[in-house]
N, C-alpha and C positions, 0 to 999 in steps of 0.2 A: 937400506935405501939411502941414497945420498941426499944432502940438503938441497941440491939443485933439482933432483927428481921430485922431492916433496913440494917444493915451491911450484913446480910445473903442474902438479896434480891439483894444488889449491887454486891456482889461477884458472885452470880448465873447469873445476867444479863450480867456481863462482860464475864463470862464463855461461855454463850450461844452465845454472839456476836462474841467471838473469834472462837468458833467452826463453826459458820455459815460463817464467812468471811475468815477463814484460807485458803480454797481452792482457793478463789478469789485472795488473796494475793500471794499464791503460783503460780497461773496461770500468774499473772502479772510479776512475777519474771522470768518466762520462756520466755517471749516475746522477739522477735528478730527484728532487723532492717536490711534491705538490701538496697543497693543503687548502682548506676552505671551511665554510660553514654552510649547512643545509637548512633552509628556512621554508616555511609555507605560511602564506598570509602574514608575513613579517615576524613570525615566531620560529625559534629554532626547533628542529625535528630530531629527536634522539633515535639512536639504534637504526639508522638507515644503512642499508648495504651499499658500499661504494666499491667499484671494481673497474678494471680496465679490460674490456672485452678482448678475447683472443690471447689473454695471458693468465697467469696464476696469481696475479697481484690483486689484493683487495683488502678492505678493512670495514669498519663500521663507525658511525658517528658516536661520540660520547653523549652524556646526558645534556650537554649544552649545544648539541648539533654540530660539533667540530670534528674534522677528520684530518689525518696526515698519512701520506703514502711516501715511503722512503725507498732509496736504492732502485729507482726506475731507470732502465737503460733508455738512452735517447732514441727517439723515433716517433712514428705516428700511431695514435691510439684513439679509441672511442671510450670516453669517460662515461660510466653509467651509474645510476642510482635507483634503487627500488626500495619501497616500503609499503607495508600493508595500509590500504586506505588512500594511496596516492598513485597518480599515473606515473609510469616509468619515465626516467629522464636519461637522455643520452646526448653527448656532444663530442664532435671530433676535435682532438687537440694534437698539437705538435710540440714535442719536448726536445730542447737542444742541450748541449753539454753544459755542465756546471750550473744549471738553472734551478732556481727555487721559486716556484710560481704558485699563486693563489687562484683557485677556481671556485667562486661561490656558486651554490646550486639552489635554485628555487623549484620546489615541488608544487604540483597542482592537485587539489582534491578533485576527483571525478564525481559528477552528479550520479552517474551510474557506474559503480566500481566493478570492473571486469575481474579483478583478482579476489573479490570477496568470497568468503565461505558462506555457502547456502545450505539450508536443511529442508526447505519446504518441498522440493520436488521429489525427494526420495526418502524422507524421514532420517537421512543421515547427513552428517556434517562433511561436506565435500567442497572443493574449490569450484567456483561457479563455472569455470571453463571445462571442468571434468564432469560436470553433471550431465547425464543423458537427457534430462528434462530441462528445457529452457526456463530460467527463472530470472525475472527482472528485479534488480536491487536498487533501492533508493535510500540514501543516507540522510542524517539530520542536516547536512549541508544543503541538500536539495530542498528540504522543507523550509530552511531559513531564507531562501531566495524570494519567497512570497509568503511572509508570515501570516498564519491564520490561527483562529481560535480552536480548531479541531482538525484531525487528520481527514475527516470527511470532506472538508473544504479544500485541504491541501491536495487531494487527489485530482482536482480539476486540471492540474498541469501534467498528468501522466497520460501518455498516449494510449488510446483504446480503453481508458477507464473514465467514467463520467459520474459524478455525484448528481443524482436526479432528485429534485424537489417535487413532491407529489401533491402538495396542498398549498394554496396561496395564503391560507390563514394560519395554519399551525406550523407550516414549513418543515414537516417531517419528510423524510426521503429515503432513498436507498442507493446502492452502488451498482452501476451497470458496467459489465465487462464484455467487450465485443458486442454491445447492443442488447445483451440479455438482462432481464429484470433482476432486481435486487434479491429475491428469494433464491436465485440460482447461484449467488455468490456467498461463499463461506468465509467468515472473518475469524481469524485465530489470534490469540495473544500467546507468545512463546510456544507456538505449536499446538495449543490447546483450543479445541472448538467450543469455547464458552460463549460465543456470540452467534445468535441465529434468530430467525423469525422476528419476534417482537423487539429484540434488543439490538438489531444490527447497527442502526445509526448511533445508539448510545455507546456501543462498544468502540466506536471511532471518535468519541469525544472524551475529553478530560484526561488524556494521557499527556503529560508534559513532553514536548518535542525533545528536550534535552535528555530525557530518560530513554529515548529510542535509539537502539543501536543501528537498526536498519528495518526497512519494510520490504518484504519479498512478495512478489505477485506472480502467480501462475495463471495463465489464460488457457481455458479449456478444462474439460472434466478431470477431476482428481478424486473421484469417488472410490477408486481402487485402494487408495490409502486413507482417505478421510471420511468416506461414507456419504450419507445423504447431505444434500444442499451444496456439495462441491461439484455441481453440474456444469456451471458456466465458468468457474474459476475460483480462486481463493486469494485472500490477502492475509499475510502473516506478519503481525507486528512483533518484532523481537526487541525486548528491553535489554538494557545494558546490565552488566554485573558491576560490582563496586570498584573493580580495578580500572574501569573505563570512564569514570565520571570524576569531575573535580570534587573537592571537599564541600564546596557550596556553590550554588549557581542560582541566578534569578533572571527572569526574562519577562518584561512587562511592556505592553503597548496599548495605545488608545487610538481611536479613529474619529474622524469628524462627525460621525453619526452618533457619537456618545457610547461606543463599545469599549469595554475595558477588559483586558486579559492579563492574567498574572500566572507565571509558572515559577515555582521555587522548588529546590531540591537540595539534599545533602546526603552524605554517607557517614556512617558511624561504625566504629570497630567495637564490637561487644565481646569482651574477653579476647582470647588468643585465637579462637577458631570460628568466629562468626562475624559477619559484616552485614550491615543493614543499609538499604537504600530507601530514602523517603522522598516522595514527590507530591506536591499539591498544585492543583490547577483551579483557578477561580475565574469565572467569566460573568460579566454583567452588562446588560443592555436594557435600559428602562426609559428610552425617549421615543415615544410613538412618532412615526414619520408616515405621511400620506402624500407622496409626490404625484400619484396618478389620480388624486381627487375622487376616490370612490368611497370615502369615509371609512375605509378599512386600513389597518396597519399594513404597510408594505413588507415589514419583517417582524417576526414574532419577538416579543420582549422576553428576555431570558435572565434567570439568575441560577448559576450552575456552580457546583463545587465537586471536585473529585480528589480523593486521597489515595495514593498508591504507595505500597510498601513491599519491598522484596528483601528476603534474607538468603544469604549464601553461607553454607557451613563447610569448613575444611574437614576432610576425611582422609583416612589412610589411602595411599596409592592414588590420590587426586580423584577419588570417586565423586560423582555429582550428587549434591543434595541442595535444593533450593526450594523456597516456598514464597509465594507472593499473594497479595490480596489488594482489592480495590473497593472503595465505597464511592458511589455516585449518587448525587441528588440534583434534580433540576425542577424548577418551576418556570414554565413558559406559557405565554398566552398571546393570542392574536385575535383580532376582530374589529368591531366598530370602535371608533376612537373614544367614545364616551363610556366604554365598558369598564367596570370595576368589579372586584371579586364578589360584591353583594348581588350581582346579576348572574352569578355562576349557576348554570342549570336552568335558568328561567327562559321565558320566551318574549321578554321585553326588549332587551339589548343583546345583540348576538356577540358571543365570544367563544373561542375554543381555548380551554384551559387544561393543561396537562401537568400533573404532579408525578414525577418519576423517582422511584427509589430502587437502587440496584446495588448488590454487592457480589463480589466474585472472589474465589480463592483457587489457586492453581499451584502445582508443584511437580518436581522431578526428583526421583530417588534411584540412584544406581545400586543394584543389589550387591551385597558383599560376597560375590562369587568370582571364580576365575573367568567365567564367561561374561561377556559384555551384555548385561541385561538391565533395561531401564524401565522403571515404573513411573508413569505419568498420570496425573489426576487433576480434575477441575470440578468446580461446582459454582453455579450462580443462581441467584434469586432475584427476579425482576418483578416489581409491583408497580402498576400504573393506575392512577385515578384520573380519569379524563371526562370532560364534558364537551360536546360539540353542539353548541346552541343549547337546546333543551334535551338532548340525547346524552345519557351518561354511558360511559364505557369503563368498566372496572375489570382489570385483568391481572392474573398472576401467572408467571412462567418460571419454571425451575428446570435446570439442565444439569445432570450429573454425568461425568465421563471419567473412565479410567482405562488405561492402556498399558500393556506389558509388551516390550519388544526385545528381541534377541538378535544381536548383530554378530554375524559369524563369517569369517573368511576361510575359504578352502581352495587353495591354489588360485585358479583363474576365476573362481566363483565368489562373489561378494553377496552373501545371503542376509536376508532380513525376514524374521518371522514375528508375527504379532497377534495379539488378541485384545479386543476392546469390548467394553460394555457401556452403553449409553442409556440414560434414563431421561425421559421427557415428560414434563407435567405442564398442562395448560388448562386454565379455567378463566371464564369471563361471565359477564351477565347478559350475554347475547344468545340468540337461538342456536348459535354455532355449537354451544356446549350445554344446551338445555333441552329438556323435553317438556311436554305438557305437565307431567306429574312432578318432575324434580330436575335439579341441576345435575349434570353428569360431566365431570372434568375429563379432559383428554389425557390419558396416562399410558405411556408405552415404555417397554424395555427392549432394546435392540442389541443382542450379542453379535460379535463379529470375529472372524478369523481372516488373516491375510498373510501372504507370502510374496517375497520378491527376490529375484536372482539377477544380479548384474554380472554379466559374463564378459571377460576380456578375451575377445576372439583373436586379436592380434595387437601389435603395438599401437595402431591407430584406430582400431575398431572395437566397439563394445556394444553389447546387446542387453537390454533390460526386459525381463518378463515378470509380470505381476498378476495376482489374482486375489480378490476379496470375496468373502462370503458373509452375508448378513441375513439374519432371520428376524422378520417382523411378523408378529402374530396376526396382523391384518392382511398381509400379502404373502406370507410364507417365505420361501427361500429366494434370495436375490444374489446373483453372481455378477461381478464386475471385473473383467480381465483388462489388461493393458499391456502394451509393448512399446519399447523405445529403442532406437538405434542411433548411435553416435559415431561419426566418422571424422577424425581429426585429419583433415586433408593436409594441413601443414601446421606449423606452430602458430600461425596467424589466421587460419581458416578452419572453421568447424561447421559441420552439417549435422542436423538432428532431425529425425523423423519420429513422431509420436503418434500413437493411435490407441484408443481405448473407449470404454463405455462409462456412463455415469447414470445415477439414479437419484430420485427424490421421492421420499415416501409421502403419502397423502396426509395433509393436515387440514382438518375441517374448521380452520379459523383463518382470519385474514386481518391485515392491517388497514383495510378499508373501513375503519371504525365508523366514520360518519355515515356510511351506507347501511349500517346495521341498526335496526330498531326492534323493539319488543314485538311488533306486529308481524315481523317476517318469520316465515316457516322454512326450515331447512329441508330441501328436497334433493334426494340422491337418486338419479334416474337409472343408475346401473351400478354393478359391482366395480368400484373404482380400482384401477390398477396403478402401480407406481409409474411416475414419469421416467422415461428412459431416454438416453442419448447415445449416439455413436459419434466419435470425434476423430479427426486426423489433422495433424499440424506439422508443417515442414518449416524448419527454422535454419537460417544461415547467419553465421557470425564471422565478420571480417575485421581484423585489426591491422592498422597501418602505422608504422613508426618511421617518421622522416628523420633525416640526418640533422636537421636544424632544430630538433626537439618537438616538432609538431606530432600530435597523436590524433588518429581518427579511428573510430569504430563504427561499423555498420551492422545493425541487428535487424533482420527482415524475416517475416513469417507469412505463410499462407495458411488459412484455417478453414475448416468445414465441419459443422456440427449438425446432425440430423436428430430432431426430437420426435418422440412419439408419446402418446398418452398424456399430453399436457392437460392439466386440470385448471380450468378457468371458471371462477364463480360468476354466474349469470344473474345480474340484478335487473335486467331490462325486460325479459319475457313477461314477468309478472311482478309488479311493484310490491306485492305482499309475500314474495318468496325469494330465497336464495337457492338457485339450482346449480348443483354440481354434476359434471360429467366429464369424461375424457374427450379430448378433441378427436373428432372422426376425420383424421387427415394427418398432416405432417407440419412441422415447423422447422425451418432451416436458418442457420446463421453461418454465413460464409463471407470471406473477404481476405484482404491482404493488409499488412501493417509493417512499418519500418521506422527505426530510430537511427539517427546519425548523431554521434557524440564526438566533438572535435575540441582539442585544446591546443592553443598556439603559444609559442614562447613569448609573444608580446603581451600576454595577459588576457587574451580573449578566449572565452569558452562558449561553445555553442552546443545545445542539445535540441534537436528538431525531430518531431515525430509526426507521422501521418497514417491514417487508417481509412480504407474504403471497405464498407461492409453492406451486405444485403441480408436483412433479417425479416423474415416473412412467415406467414402461416397459410396453409392451404386446406380448405374444407369444402366438400361438395364441388370440387373443381374450381373454386374461387380463391385466388391468391390475394392476400392483403399484406401491405407493409405493416410491421408491428408499430403500434402507437408509441410515440416518444422515443423513436430510434432514428438517429441520423444516418444518412448514407455516407457522408464524408466528415472527417474531423481531423484536426491538427493541433499540435501543441508546440511551444517553443520556449527556450530558456537561453537568453544571451547574457553573458556576464563579461565585464571588463574590469581588470584590476589596475588602478593607477598607483603603482608601487611607491612612487616618490611622495604622493599625498596620503598613502595608506587608506585609499578610498576604493570601495567596490561598487560597481553599478550593475544592477540586475534588471533585465527587461524580460518579463514573462507574459505568456498569454495563451489563448486557445481560440479555435474557430470551429464552428459546427455548421454543417449543411442542413437543408430543410428536413424536418421530421413531421410525421403525421400527428395531429393533435386531437384530443378528446372533445368532440363537439356534442351538443345535446340534440341534434337533429338537423334535417336539411335546411331549416329556416334560421338556424343559428348564424348570425352575421359575422362571427369571429372567423379569422383565417383558418382554413383546414390544414395548411402546412405553414410551419414557421419559416421566416426568412433565414438566410445565412447570417449568423451572428457571432460576435467575438467579444471576449472580455480580456483586457490587456492591463498590465500593471508595471510600474517602475519603482525601484527601490535604490536608495543610496545608503551605504554602510561605511562608517568611519571606524578604523581600528587603531588609531594612533594613541590611545590611552591605555595604560597598563591595566589589565584585567577587565577593561570595559569595551563594549561595542555600542555605538549609537547608530540607529537606523531610522530612516524616514522615507516616505514615498507617497504615491498616489495609486489607488486601486480603481479599476474600471475607467481607464483614461478616455474611452470613447463615450462614457456616460450612457451606455446601452442598457435598456430595460425592456421586458417583453411586451409592454403596452404599446410600443411603437407600431403604428399601422392597424391597430385594433380599436373598435369603438369602446370596448371595455375588456377587462380580464376576468373579473368575477361576475358570473351571470346573476342577475337579479340582486345585486348588492343592496338595492334600496328596499328589498323585501326578503330578508334572509330566512324568515320562518314560513315563507310561501302563504302568507295570510290572504294575499290578493290574487292567488293563482286559482284558476278554474279548471276542474277536471271533469271529463265525461264519465259515462257509466263504466267504461273499460279502464279507467284510471289514467287515460292519456290527457295531456295538457291541452286546453283549448285557447286559441289565440283571442285576445281581447284588446280593447283600446289601450289599457295600461300594461299589456303584455303582448305586443304585436308579434313577437317571434316565438310565442308558445314555449317559454323557458321556465325552468325552476332554478332556485338558488343552487349554484355550483361553483366551488372554489378549486376544482381539479384541473382547470385549464392553465397549466403552468409548465414551462420547459426551461426556464433559466432564472437566475437570481433577480429579485426586484430592487436590489440596491444599486444606485447609480454611482457616479464619481464621488470619491471621498479620500481625504488625506489620512495618513497614519504616522505615528511617531512612537519609537520604542527604544529600549535600552536593555543590554545584557551585561551581567556582571558575574564573574566567577573567581573563586579562590582555589588554587591547586595545592 
């Protein structure tokens, strides 16, 4: 080959190489870099997923919340960020040639987190959106928006859930879900039903909010998984593990009424394979207040301490082993202002004094087998020493529970099999557990079997079938089936239909302690049957993601529950007897409920809920609205973040429509129905100090209390021992000059908190 030919070949090769590579060089020249930092509430968020929708480009933030994306072709994109516990972020961006641009991202925590993992609805850990059973989730962020001394009080801002105070003097209460009384609500801690009956309120007190990972609420019967008492719904308090809490934290606040609350906690590493979480809650209120001038305390005085400890152990193949315990002690009293402990149990000065001691233990252990089998257990011991005026009430309750579940997947079938054993012990000094000859404690053992199958019918359809069998020696065999259907209409629309049954076994004791006296005889007019319910619930969930970063979710439900065999203790027919029988009729709870959760890019967050319900009982053709049950209710939570000032403003509140109230007779001058009433609060939180949060605000902005429009709240507060009450031969009260309305002493006329407006101030501190 000649030199001329070789030169020609070299020139042509270079020309071809240039022509082929020129577009590539040009493309590289147009590539862009973007970077930024992801924050939430002014703090960097690590390990956030960052990606450009419609492309394969993505990354994650480092431990300082920083991210970088290189070699991005110029064009229009949607920058997105997702992280567990935060609302998704998206923003349209346009990238031009040779640009290097910074895009800071601010994430928002959602009060009801749609992407949370839930376990309560199916006893399995699943994404909330994938659960066939609708589960409401509330995080510690939600609890902080209206700081309270107990979860019992915090639930006042949850739609369809209302903490009901049952006594003006001792201030004990229960939790209503969709208008149903407290005994129909089961309270769990880490999935264990250690709280029921006597201890419901105490189970919702004393757990530091900072130790709570989330609160899961299921409305409607859940007896097919959890057995007795889960008839109206259940509340599951899930505590954190040691990886999710700071090394040390403290939260303390005080109110203008002289209330003091302190939460402290820490985590410790014990050796290489064990971690321990320790939390302590202390609450004190010892300043008697009588704003309604009836010589009785408006709020009980309390001295309470709770110690919680949880251990997590590392095992091979990441198998679960955790054990937790809690000790709770409370001394509370209410009554006439001049009462002191020396009057306890006497009939000179009236007081209601309650000493409560309670301890609990619960744990989970995954068996060292190839199959996924989990053993769960719990035990609690509750001792109560109370006096109501000159009537003593001494009670002990113990509940033991163990459960073994087997989680198995076979193709389109997600199976769960389980067996549980529950031990109940109850004893008190009332006729409810006593005979003429001797005391006889209430002691039962209830074994159970249950099975559940969640079937993937198609890509967007799933069906859940479940059945539980319980054996109670008093009632024999009890079956509770349920079914649930889930249709994922689109990625942002989910429809759920749930139906099932519930049951509650008979317990011949009551928390109406003040009504029990040694003179009363227990009368059972028939062979009592378990209370049964049939429920259907239709739920619709809609998510909306706007291009400007706005996020809105709508969660709406329609519910219907039919009860039969309801057992109500009758104290009215004969003042010397407690009469038990099944309701000869029906009781129905029905209504609609909706929540709207919205987050806007300007820092405003709104959570609004409303419920309309009709709860009634029908016997002998007569329909009555259930006492202390509202027709309409609403809750709201409006937050605004002033980012430049590092200040958050939270405005929370609730409103309740009229409810029928417990009167003592036709001549009782108090209102038969409550007015529409509302409790509203505002809070300011400053987060500009490292490791510190300072918060302050006002509770009950409207200064509302139940005595408005009533001549009195406590009947015969001037004669609490009924010394000046005249009775006829039938035991009925006779109207006299000093008792014109023929009343007896009665503190049960209560439908809302007696605390008026008060300021509060608090501080949070943590070390990571």
